[in-house]
C-alpha positions in Angstrom: -166.5 -8.9 78.1 -166.1 -5.9 75.3 -163.9 -8.8 73.1 -166.7 -11.5 73.6 -169.2 -9.2 72.7 -167.2 -7.9 69.9 -166.5 -11.6 68.7 -170.0 -12.7 68.9 -171.0 -9.2 66.4 -168.5 -10.1 64.7 -169.4 -14.1 64.0 -173.3 -12.8 63.6 -172.2 -10.6 61.3 -170.0 -13.6 58.9 -172.9 -15.9 59.0 -175.8 -13.4 58.5 -174.0 -12.2 55.5 -172.9 -16.2 54.2 -176.7 -16.8 54.6 -177.6 -13.9 52.7 -175.1 -14.9 50.1 -177.2 -17.6 49.6 -180.4 -16.0 48.6 -180.9 -14.7 45.4 -181.9 -10.9 44.9 -183.5 -8.7 42.3 -182.3 -6.4 39.8 -182.6 -5.1 35.8 -180.9 -5.8 32.8 -180.6 -4.2 29.2 -182.7 -5.4 26.7 -180.2 -5.5 23.4 -183.0 -7.0 21.4 -186.1 -8.8 20.8 -186.9 -11.0 18.3 -190.8 -12.1 17.9 -190.9 -16.1 17.8 -193.6 -17.5 15.4 -194.6 -20.9 15.2 -196.9 -22.6 12.6 -200.7 -23.6 14.0 -203.1 -26.1 12.1 -206.7 -24.5 12.7 -209.7 -26.8 11.7 -213.0 -24.6 10.5 -215.6 -27.2 9.8 -217.8 -26.7 6.8 -221.3 -28.4 6.3 -222.0 -28.9 2.6 -224.8 -29.9 1.5 -226.5 -31.4 -1.9 -229.9 -32.9 -3.1 -230.5 -36.2 -4.9 -232.9 -37.9 -6.7 -234.2 -41.3 -5.1 -236.3 -43.6 -5.9 -239.4 -44.7 -3.5 -240.4 -48.5 -5.1 -244.7 -48.9 -4.7 -246.6 -50.2 -2.3 -249.5 -50.9 -4.4 -251.2 -54.5 -4.6 -248.3 -57.1 -4.9 -249.6 -60.1 -6.2 -252.6 -59.3 -5.3 -255.8 -60.2 -7.5 -257.9 -58.0 -6.0 -258.0 -55.4 -8.7 -258.6 -57.6 -11.4 -261.0 -59.5 -9.4 -263.4 -56.0 -7.9 -262.5 -54.3 -12.3 -264.4 -58.2 -13.3 -267.3 -57.5 -11.0 -268.1 -54.0 -11.7 -267.5 -54.6 -15.5 -269.7 -57.4 -15.0 -272.5 -55.0 -13.2 -272.2 -52.0 -16.0 -272.2 -55.0 -18.8 -275.7 -56.4 -17.5 -277.2 -53.3 -17.7 -276.8 -53.3 -21.3 -278.3 -56.6 -23.8 -281.7 -58.3 -23.6 -281.6 -62.3 -23.5 -278.4 -64.2 -25.3 -276.9 -60.4 -25.8 -277.2 -59.9 -21.7 -274.5 -62.3 -21.2 -272.5 -61.3 -23.9 -272.7 -58.0 -22.4 -271.7 -59.0 -19.0 -268.8 -61.0 -20.1 -267.8 -58.6 -22.3 -267.7 -56.3 -19.1 -266.2 -59.0 -16.7 -263.4 -59.0 -19.0 -262.6 -55.2 -19.7 -263.5 -54.7 -15.9 -260.6 -57.3 -15.0 -258.3 -55.2 -17.6 -258.6 -52.1 -16.5 -258.6 -53.3 -12.5 -255.2 -55.3 -13.7 -254.3 -52.6 -15.4 -254.8 -49.9 -12.3 -253.6 -52.0 -9.7 -249.7 -52.2 -11.5 -250.2 -48.6 -11.8 -250.5 -48.0 -8.1 -247.7 -50.4 -7.9 -245.0 -47.6 -9.6 -243.1 -46.5 -7.3 -241.8 -42.4 -7.5 -239.0 -40.6 -7.3 -238.0 -37.2 -4.6 -235.6 -35.1 -4.1 -234.1 -35.3 -0.8 -231.3 -32.9 0.4 -228.0 -34.9 2.0 -225.4 -32.7 4.6 -222.0 -34.0 5.9 -219.6 -32.0 7.7 -215.9 -31.9 6.6 -213.4 -30.3 8.1 -211.0 -27.8 6.4 -207.6 -26.8 7.9 -205.7 -23.8 7.1 -202.4 -23.3 8.4 -200.9 -20.2 10.0 -198.1 -18.4 11.5 -198.9 -16.9 15.4 -196.4 -15.4 17.5 -195.1 -17.6 20.4 -193.3 -15.9 22.0 -189.7 -13.6 22.2 -186.3 -14.8 21.7 -184.8 -11.9 24.1 -181.0 -10.7 24.4 -180.1 -9.0 27.6 -176.7 -7.2 29.3 -176.7 -8.0 32.6 -172.8 -6.2 34.4 -171.4 -6.7 31.1 -172.1 -9.6 30.0 -174.9 -11.1 27.3 -177.0 -13.1 28.2 -180.5 -14.7 26.0 -183.9 -16.3 27.1 -187.2 -16.6 25.9 -190.0 -14.6 27.0 -193.6 -14.7 26.3 -194.2 -10.9 25.8 -192.1 -8.3 24.5 -190.0 -7.3 27.7 -189.6 -3.6 26.8 -186.1 -1.8 27.7 -185.6 -3.9 30.7 -186.2 -6.9 32.0 -185.6 -8.6 35.3 -183.6 -10.8 36.7 -183.0 -12.9 39.9 -179.2 -13.2 40.8 -177.8 -15.8 43.1 -174.3 -14.9 44.5 -172.4 -18.1 45.1 -168.3 -18.4 46.1 -165.9 -19.9 43.6 -164.9 -23.0 45.4 -162.0 -23.6 43.8 -160.2 -20.6 45.7 -160.8 -22.3 48.8 
């Protein structure tokens, strides 16, 4: 019975030892150097640029309309009719109508003139700058006398945690 118990116990130790051999464990290694790694990054700084331009606005006025001329002729005729007597009255009415038509025509043309105004325009322009940013660290460390390299996001300090997994070398079976 004692021999059976001893055999079972030894068998369990062997099995549990091989099961533990597959499990990694944590340790720490001495950091020999940690060099910063920089990468070139392109950053956009959009800018708004504005400027002023003179803009011509065409007149609306009385385009191809006889209204200013006719209105001027009627008003001129009424005013001319107030002067002169007899045949002179007709002459003054005609002269007033002609002068009023001319003035009305000129005013109608002036109202068709456009005008110039200053207007502001803006646009967004992308301005890029390149700069170096810290991307991580190239770390050289020693574990159990051997040198290893890795890359980390942060500076590891004097020691770096390592995960160790021990496996039997199958060449020696």
